[in-house]
DOBAFI-883104 format. One record per residue (C-alpha): x, y, z; residue number from 1; residue in three letters. Coordinates in steps of 0.05 Angstrom, whole numbers, plus 5000, padded with zeros to 4 digits. Each point is the difference from the previous one (the first is absolute). Example, Ala and Ser with C-alpha at 12.3 -4.5 7.8 and 13.67 -1.06 7.14 Angstrom:
BEGIN
[rec [5246 4910 5156] 1 ala] [rec [5027 5069 4987] 2 ser] 
END
This chain:
BEGIN
[rec [5421 5108 4729] 1 unk] [rec [5061 5000 5046] 2 unk] [rec [4991 4925 5014] 3 unk] [rec [5007 4948 4946] 4 unk] [rec [4932 4966 4996] 5 unk] [rec [5024 4929 5011] 6 unk] [rec [4995 4951 5058] 7 unk] [rec [5068 4986 5032] 8 unk] [rec [5014 4955 5059] 9 unk] [rec [5073 5004 5023] 10 unk] [rec [4994 4975 5072] 11 unk] [rec [4953 4956 5039] 12 unk] [rec [4938 5041 5017] 13 unk] [rec [5007 5030 5051] 14 unk] [rec [5073 5017 4989] 15 unk] [rec [5049 5018 5055] 16 unk] [rec [4987 5074 5000] 17 unk] [rec [4925 4990 5005] 18 unk] [rec [5010 4948 5055] 19 unk] [rec [5041 5051 5039] 20 unk] [rec [4947 5053 4990] 21 unk] [rec [4945 4952 5022] 22 unk] [rec [5039 4989 5064] 23 unk] [rec [5002 5076 5012] 24 unk] [rec [4925 5003 4984] 25 unk] [rec [4985 4948 5053] 26 unk] [rec [5036 5042 5052] 27 unk] [rec [4971 5068 4979] 28 unk] [rec [4931 4989 4970] 29 unk] [rec [4938 4975 5037] 30 unk] [rec [4987 4928 4979] 31 unk] [rec [4928 5016 4983] 32 unk] [rec [5027 5028 4935] 33 unk] [rec [5011 4938 4958] 34 unk] [rec [5033 4996 4931] 35 unk] [rec [4982 4957 4941] 36 unk] [rec [5073 4990 4979] 37 unk] [rec [5063 5003 5043] 38 unk] [rec [5036 5045 4950] 39 unk] [rec [5014 5075 5002] 40 unk] [rec [4989 5043 4939] 41 unk] [rec [5052 5051 4979] 42 unk] [rec [4975 5019 4931] 43 unk] [rec [4939 4988 4957] 44 unk] [rec [4974 5019 4932] 45 unk] [rec [4948 4974 4951] 46 unk] [rec [4987 4928 5018] 47 unk] [rec [5065 4987 5038] 48 unk] [rec [5021 5007 5073] 49 unk] [rec [5075 4995 5015] 50 unk] [rec [5017 4976 5070] 51 unk] [rec [5059 5014 5046] 52 unk] [rec [5038 4939 4972] 53 unk] [rec [4991 5023 4927] 54 unk] [rec [4946 4950 4984] 55 unk] [rec [4948 5027 4951] 56 unk] [rec [4930 4976 5015] 57 unk] [rec [4940 5002 4953] 58 unk] [rec [4947 5040 5034] 59 unk] [rec [4931 4968 4994] 60 unk] [rec [4974 5036 5063] 61 unk] [rec [5011 5075 4987] 62 unk] [rec [5006 5013 5075] 63 unk] [rec [4929 4972 5006] 64 unk] [rec [4971 5036 4940] 65 unk] [rec [5034 5067 5013] 66 unk] [rec [5053 5009 4947] 67 unk] [rec [4951 4992 4942] 68 unk] [rec [5041 5045 4954] 69 unk] [rec [5066 4969 5022] 70 unk] [rec [5044 5017 5059] 71 unk] [rec [5027 5071 4997] 72 unk] [rec [4968 5014 4932] 73 unk] [rec [5037 5057 4965] 74 unk] [rec [4943 5051 5001] 75 unk] [rec [4988 4985 5074] 76 unk] [rec [5073 5008 5019] 77 unk] [rec [5005 5066 4963] 78 unk] [rec [4935 5027 5030] 79 unk] [rec [5018 4980 5072] 80 unk] [rec [5070 5029 4994] 81 unk] [rec [4972 5066 4974] 82 unk] [rec [4948 5003 5056] 83 unk] [rec [5052 4983 5053] 84 unk] [rec [5042 5057 4976] 85 unk] [rec [4941 5047 5006] 86 unk] [rec [4971 4977 5067] 87 unk] [rec [4987 4934 5034] 88 unk] [rec [4943 5019 5046] 89 unk] [rec [4955 5057 5022] 90 unk] [rec [4937 4960 5019] 91 unk] [rec [4943 5011 4952] 92 unk] [rec [4955 5019 5059] 93 unk] [rec [5048 5058 5017] 94 unk] [rec [5025 5028 4934] 95 unk] [rec [4972 4961 4941] 96 unk] [rec [5035 4986 4934] 97 unk] [rec [4977 4989 4929] 98 unk] [rec [5024 4927 4993] 99 unk] [rec [4948 4976 5050] 100 unk] [rec [4945 5034 4960] 101 unk] [rec [5029 4970 4935] 102 unk] [rec [4999 4930 5029] 103 unk] [rec [4928 5010 5023] 104 unk] [rec [4981 5025 4931] 105 unk] [rec [5033 4940 4967] 106 unk] [rec [4965 4950 5045] 107 unk] [rec [4934 5035 4990] 108 unk] [rec [5010 4991 4925] 109 unk] [rec [5026 4928 5002] 110 unk] [rec [4953 4965 5049] 111 unk] [rec [4936 4970 4971] 112 unk] [rec [4941 5045 4986] 113 unk] [rec [4992 5069 4970] 114 unk] [rec [4964 5031 5060] 115 unk] [rec [5029 5057 5040] 116 unk] [rec [5053 4974 5048] 117 unk] [rec [5046 5020 5056] 118 unk] [rec [5064 4967 5026] 119 unk] [rec [5038 5001 5066] 120 unk] [rec [5071 4973 5006] 121 unk] [rec [5030 4956 5055] 122 unk] [rec [5061 4957 5011] 123 unk] [rec [4981 4926 4997] 124 unk] [rec [4945 4955 4975] 125 unk] [rec [4975 4984 5069] 126 unk] [rec [4996 5074 5018] 127 unk] [rec [4960 5014 4937] 128 unk] [rec [4952 4942 5012] 129 unk] [rec [4988 5025 5071] 130 unk] [rec [4986 5070 4975] 131 unk] [rec [4952 4974 4946] 132 unk] [rec [4960 4969 5057] 133 unk] [rec [5002 5066 5039] 134 unk] [rec [4975 5038 4939] 135 unk] [rec [4944 4949 4987] 136 unk] [rec [4978 5002 5073] 137 unk] [rec [4999 5076 5000] 138 unk] [rec [4960 5003 4935] 139 unk] [rec [4948 4948 5019] 140 unk] [rec [4995 5012 5074] 141 unk] [rec [5005 4924 5008] 142 unk] [rec [5054 4957 5033] 143 unk] [rec [5001 4928 4974] 144 unk] [rec [5050 4977 4948] 145 unk] [rec [4996 4936 4959] 146 unk] [rec [5062 4965 4974] 147 unk] [rec [5010 4931 4969] 148 unk] [rec [5030 4932 5013] 149 unk] [rec [5075 4996 4983] 150 unk] [rec [5006 5076 5001] 151 unk] [rec [5063 5038 5018] 152 unk] [rec [4994 5074 5014] 153 unk] [rec [5060 5018 5045] 154 unk] [rec [5033 4998 5068] 155 unk] [rec [4968 5058 5038] 156 unk] [rec [4949 4983 5053] 157 unk] [rec [4940 5012 4955] 158 unk] [rec [5031 4968 4939] 159 unk] [rec [5021 4939 5040] 160 unk] [rec [4927 4992 5019] 161 unk] [rec [4984 5005 4926] 162 unk] [rec [5053 4948 4982] 163 unk] [rec [4977 4927 5000] 164 unk] [rec [5063 4960 5013] 165 unk] [rec [5022 4997 5072] 166 unk] [rec [5073 4978 4998] 167 unk] [rec [5045 5037 4991] 168 unk] [rec [4959 5064 4992] 169 unk] [rec [4953 4999 5060] 170 unk] [rec [5021 4946 5048] 171 unk] [rec [5012 5029 5069] 172 unk] [rec [4986 5072 4981] 173 unk] [rec [4927 5008 5021] 174 unk] [rec [4951 5024 5021] 175 unk] [rec [4981 5028 4933] 176 unk] [rec [4955 5056 4976] 177 unk] [rec [4926 4984 5004] 178 unk] [rec [4944 5003 4948] 179 unk] [rec [5038 4960 4948] 180 unk] [rec [4961 4942 4968] 181 unk] [rec [5021 4947 4950] 182 unk] [rec [4964 4974 4939] 183 unk] [rec [5016 4941 4954] 184 unk] [rec [5043 5017 4940] 185 unk] [rec [4992 4973 4930] 186 unk] [rec [5057 4948 4995] 187 unk] [rec [4982 4959 4938] 188 unk] [rec [5056 4949 5007] 189 unk] [rec [4979 4983 5072] 190 unk] [rec [4925 5013 5002] 191 unk] [rec [4984 4976 4930] 192 unk] [rec [4953 5059 4986] 193 unk] [rec [5016 5031 4933] 194 unk] [rec [4938 5044 4998] 195 unk] [rec [5022 5066 5031] 196 unk] [rec [4929 5024 5012] 197 unk] [rec [4984 4936 5038] 198 unk] [rec [5063 5007 5042] 199 unk] [rec [4982 5073 5014] 200 unk] [rec [4930 4979 5022] 201 unk] [rec [5031 4953 5051] 202 unk] [rec [5043 5057 5027] 203 unk] [rec [4943 5049 5001] 204 unk] [rec [4956 4951 5037] 205 unk] [rec [5053 4998 5055] 206 unk] [rec [5005 5076 5001] 207 unk] [rec [4925 5010 5003] 208 unk] [rec [4992 4948 5055] 209 unk] [rec [5059 5016 5044] 210 unk] [rec [5011 5075 4989] 211 unk] [rec [4942 5034 4962] 212 unk] [rec [5009 5058 4953] 213 unk] [rec [4974 5051 5050] 214 unk] [rec [5061 4986 5044] 215 unk] [rec [5051 4993 4944] 216 unk] [rec [5048 5056 4980] 217 unk] [rec [5043 4963 4950] 218 unk] [rec [5015 4936 4963] 219 unk] [rec [5076 4995 4990] 220 unk] [rec [5027 4950 4950] 221 unk] [rec [5063 4985 4961] 222 unk] [rec [4979 4992 4927] 223 unk] [rec [5055 4947 4996] 224 unk] [rec [5024 4978 5068] 225 unk] [rec [5073 5007 5016] 226 unk] [rec [5026 4965 5062] 227 unk] [rec [4937 4957 5000] 228 unk] [rec [5024 4963 4939] 229 unk] [rec [4989 5042 4936] 230 unk] [rec [4928 4977 5000] 231 unk] [rec [4961 5028 4940] 232 unk] [rec [4925 5000 5015] 233 unk] [rec [4952 4970 4950] 234 unk] [rec [4977 5049 4945] 235 unk] [rec [4943 5042 5025] 236 unk] [rec [5015 4993 5074] 237 unk] [rec [5030 5070 5009] 238 unk] [rec [4946 5033 4958] 239 unk] [rec [4944 4967 5039] 240 unk] [rec [5030 5023 5066] 241 unk] [rec [5010 5071 4974] 242 unk] [rec [4928 5002 4975] 243 unk] [rec [4974 4977 5068] 244 unk] [rec [5042 5052 5035] 245 unk] [rec [4974 5055 4955] 246 unk] [rec [4928 4979 5011] 247 unk] [rec [5008 4998 5076] 248 unk] [rec [5041 5062 5015] 249 unk] [rec [5064 4962 5015] 250 unk] [rec [5069 5025 4978] 251 unk] [rec [5035 4950 4953] 252 unk] [rec [5075 5003 5012] 253 unk] [rec [5050 4967 4953] 254 unk] [rec [5066 4984 5035] 255 unk] [rec [5046 5003 4940] 256 unk] [rec [5064 5004 5041] 257 unk] [rec [5031 4940 4965] 258 unk] [rec [4960 4998 4935] 259 unk] [rec [5000 5073 4980] 260 unk] [rec [5043 5042 4953] 261 unk] [rec [5006 4957 4938] 262 unk] [rec [5019 4936 5037] 263 unk] [rec [4942 4958 4972] 264 unk] [rec [5000 5027 4929] 265 unk] [rec [4952 5055 5017] 266 unk] [rec [5014 5063 5040] 267 unk] [rec [4955 4971 5055] 268 unk] [rec [4976 4928 5006] 269 unk] [rec [4928 5023 5008] 270 unk] [rec [5001 5020 4927] 271 unk] [rec [5002 4927 4978] 272 unk] [rec [4929 4993 5028] 273 unk] [rec [4976 5070 4980] 274 unk] [rec [4990 5016 5074] 275 unk] [rec [5004 5072 5025] 276 unk] [rec [5013 5002 5075] 277 unk] [rec [4979 5057 5045] 278 unk] [rec [5070 5002 5031] 279 unk] [rec [5065 4971 4973] 280 unk] [rec [5061 4986 5043] 281 unk] [rec [5068 5006 4964] 282 unk] [rec [5068 4985 5028] 283 unk] [rec [5060 4953 4985] 284 unk] [rec [5014 5013 4926] 285 unk] [rec [4982 5074 4999] 286 unk] [rec [5068 5029 5017] 287 unk] [rec [5051 4947 4980] 288 unk] [rec [5022 4985 5071] 289 unk] [rec [4990 5065 5036] 290 unk] [rec [4946 4998 5054] 291 unk] [rec [4935 5027 4972] 292 unk] [rec [4927 4980 5000] 293 unk] [rec [4934 5032 4984] 294 unk] [rec [4926 4998 5007] 295 unk] [rec [4963 5025 4938] 296 unk] [rec [4925 5004 4995] 297 unk] [rec [4935 5034 4985] 298 unk] [rec [5003 5073 5019] 299 unk] [rec [4938 4999 5044] 300 unk] [rec [5029 4942 5041] 301 unk] [rec [5071 5028 5004] 302 unk] [rec [4973 5068 5021] 303 unk] [rec [4965 4971 5061] 304 unk] [rec [5058 5005 5051] 305 unk] [rec [5009 5071 5025] 306 unk] [rec [5065 5040 4994] 307 unk] [rec [5054 4969 5043] 308 unk] [rec [4966 4932 5003] 309 unk] [rec [5048 4968 4950] 310 unk] [rec [5074 5006 4990] 311 unk] [rec [5067 4983 5032] 312 unk] [rec [5069 5030 5007] 313 unk] [rec [5031 4961 4942] 314 unk] [rec [4938 4985 4957] 315 unk] [rec [5016 5021 4929] 316 unk] [rec [5073 5014 5015] 317 unk] [rec [5030 5041 4943] 318 unk] [rec [5052 4947 4981] 319 unk] [rec [4946 4947 4997] 320 unk] [rec [4956 5046 4958] 321 unk] [rec [5056 5013 4951] 322 unk] [rec [5011 4925 4995] 323 unk] [rec [4926 4987 4989] 324 unk] [rec [4995 5051 4944] 325 unk] [rec [5061 4969 4966] 326 unk] [rec [4972 4930 5009] 327 unk] [rec [4934 5019 4969] 328 unk] [rec [5036 5035 4943] 329 unk] [rec [5042 4937 4988] 330 unk] [rec [4938 4955 4999] 331 unk] [rec [4965 5044 4950] 332 unk] [rec [5060 5019 4956] 333 unk] [rec [5030 4931 4996] 334 unk] [rec [4935 4961 4988] 335 unk] [rec [5006 4959 5064] 336 unk] [rec [4926 4982 5003] 337 unk] [rec [5009 4964 4934] 338 unk] [rec [5066 4971 5024] 339 unk] [rec [4964 4972 5062] 340 unk] [rec [4952 4965 4953] 341 unk] [rec [5057 4969 4961] 342 unk] [rec [5036 4979 5064] 343 unk] [rec [4935 4968 5022] 344 unk] [rec [4994 4962 4935] 345 unk] [rec [5070 4971 5009] 346 unk] [rec [4987 4982 5073] 347 unk] [rec [4933 4967 4986] 348 unk] [rec [5024 4962 4940] 349 unk] [rec [5061 4972 5037] 350 unk] [rec [4962 4984 5064] 351 unk] [rec [4940 4968 4966] 352 unk] [rec [5046 4956 4958] 353 unk] [rec [5036 4979 5063] 354 unk] [rec [4933 4987 5036] 355 unk] [rec [4978 4955 4943] 356 unk] [rec [5057 4951 5018] 357 unk] [rec [5004 5010 5075] 358 unk] [rec [4938 4984 5041] 359 unk] [rec [5031 5035 5061] 360 unk] [rec [4981 5066 4967] 361 unk] [rec [4926 5004 5018] 362 unk] [rec [4986 5069 4972] 363 unk] [rec [5033 5054 4957] 364 unk] [rec [4968 5068 5011] 365 unk] [rec [5011 5074 4998] 366 unk] [rec [5002 5057 4950] 367 unk] [rec [5058 5032 4964] 368 unk] [rec [5064 5001 5040] 369 unk] [rec [4963 4977 5062] 370 unk] [rec [4998 4925 4991] 371 unk] [rec [5002 4940 5047] 372 unk] [rec [4997 4925 5005] 373 unk] [rec [4965 4963 5056] 374 unk] [rec [5038 4936 5020] 375 unk] [rec [4961 4941 5027] 376 unk] [rec [5009 4928 5021] 377 unk] [rec [4969 4939 4967] 378 unk] [rec [4934 5012 5036] 379 unk] [rec [4997 5074 4980] 380 unk] [rec [5019 5023 5070] 381 unk] [rec [5046 5061 5005] 382 unk] [rec [5074 4981 4999] 383 unk] [rec [5037 5055 5036] 384 unk] [rec [5062 4957 5009] 385 unk] [rec [5007 4993 4925] 386 unk] [rec [4992 5075 4989] 387 unk] [rec [5054 5014 5052] 388 unk] [rec [5047 4948 4969] 389 unk] [rec [4990 5027 4929] 390 unk] [rec [5011 5072 5022] 391 unk] [rec [5063 4981 5038] 392 unk] [rec [5028 4963 4940] 393 unk] [rec [4986 5060 4956] 394 unk] [rec [5035 5045 5049] 395 unk] [rec [5061 4955 5001] 396 unk] [rec [5003 5003 4924] 397 unk] [rec [4995 5076 4999] 398 unk] [rec [4926 5014 4989] 399 unk] [rec [4957 5040 5048] 400 unk] [rec [4930 4971 5007] 401 unk] [rec [4950 5011 5055] 402 unk] [rec [4948 4956 5033] 403 unk] [rec [4932 5021 5025] 404 unk] [rec [4930 4973 5014] 405 unk] [rec [4959 4985 5061] 406 unk] [rec [5030 4930 5000] 407 unk] [rec [5070 5022 4978] 408 unk] [rec [4997 4957 4937] 409 unk] [rec [5000 5053 4945] 410 unk] [rec [5060 5023 4960] 411 unk] [rec [4989 5071 4975] 412 unk] [rec [5037 5034 4943] 413 unk] [rec [5005 5075 4998] 414 unk] [rec [5055 5018 4951] 415 unk] [rec [5015 5073 4984] 416 unk] [rec [4966 5020 4936] 417 unk] [rec [5066 5020 4969] 418 unk] [rec [5029 4929 5005] 419 unk] [rec [5022 4974 4932] 420 unk] [rec [4972 4936 4972] 421 unk] [rec [5067 4963 5003] 422 unk] [rec [5009 5014 5074] 423 unk] [rec [4927 4983 5014] 424 unk] [rec [5006 4933 4965] 425 unk] [rec [5065 4985 5037] 426 unk] [rec [4964 5012 5066] 427 unk] [rec [4943 4955 4979] 428 unk] [rec [5049 4946 4978] 429 unk] [rec [5029 5001 5070] 430 unk] [rec [4930 4996 5030] 431 unk] [rec [4984 4940 4956] 432 unk] [rec [5066 4966 5019] 433 unk] [rec [4988 5014 5074] 434 unk] [rec [4930 4970 4997] 435 unk] [rec [5024 4940 4961] 436 unk] [rec [5054 4987 5051] 437 unk] [rec [4951 4991 5057] 438 unk] [rec [4975 4931 5019] 439 unk] 
END
């Protein structure tokens, strides 16, 4: 790797060059685009991001679960360069190209289930979620969509309606798309229900009472919630929902934007529960940072929209397709599903040992390299101020960590799967020191 895989802090963070760039950002960029850290990246590789002041930061965020195989992974760089030299764009809807078909074939193979499938490519997670709803509505002839408490599905008008948390994602941006209904999620730490089937029954009761299956096109759920707080439903919750959908002619959609492509120690998080969705949404980690997303699903459902009903000028851009094929090849050739499991073992062991001595850690949860801690006060109430303080301290020490959760009190860890153990432990040491330094 071109960057030495060590943490290095040579200036205060942010340093003078990043401060100057933040001043330029304030003058040039709309303030609605916030940044987690006031530093500007100039180079990144593996588990390290180098900033404009030559600080080297340990990356425990992966650009929000995007650079799963490491930033600018060698196979990806080579594939994108070769494709850029050939052509950068023709629009697949005008003159198609083989790489789009290859990506579709790969996702048809990798997503759960051995049934016949089809795939369509888009640019972002929100765009793919919205198109999954379009496809489900076309197939069923019904309009209603059910989502869940704490869900995050995107920033378009429809996906804002599907997202639970108001600020900052929805506040002031309405009115929102209609026919979106919300059901209670299984959140074992908060609701105390560890029987997934019982939690699903509670959700299904709400759906049957407030929506009814004859009006419902799709149930859309994150198998492990992302922005909502890395909430892992109780075992059996997803399977019971999928069974109810299948029995009632409702399309079961798994939003695997953040949890897909090896992140959780399986290719898709649904596999941990042996759940086969009707439609799967893929984005983030699929193309190592190039914009690409997909909807993959049962052929009879995906075939419902007529020719011209799906697409977009940039959907399945050839550079992004080349990156996706190289990313998938890297995951499979380098054993990164197994590596995600080992990263998860390290994270869970360190975090659970820390939780055993610090009552402010109310819960440790997640799968593989998608792990989080929920921080609470003495009464168990969410402590967002503590989460912000710990994250800021980590940032100042040269470690990128992210917060999330409906209440803003969750620290989430999303290291690239190629991070080495020494660097991972260094980042966790900093996290432990930052937590211990808070009153």
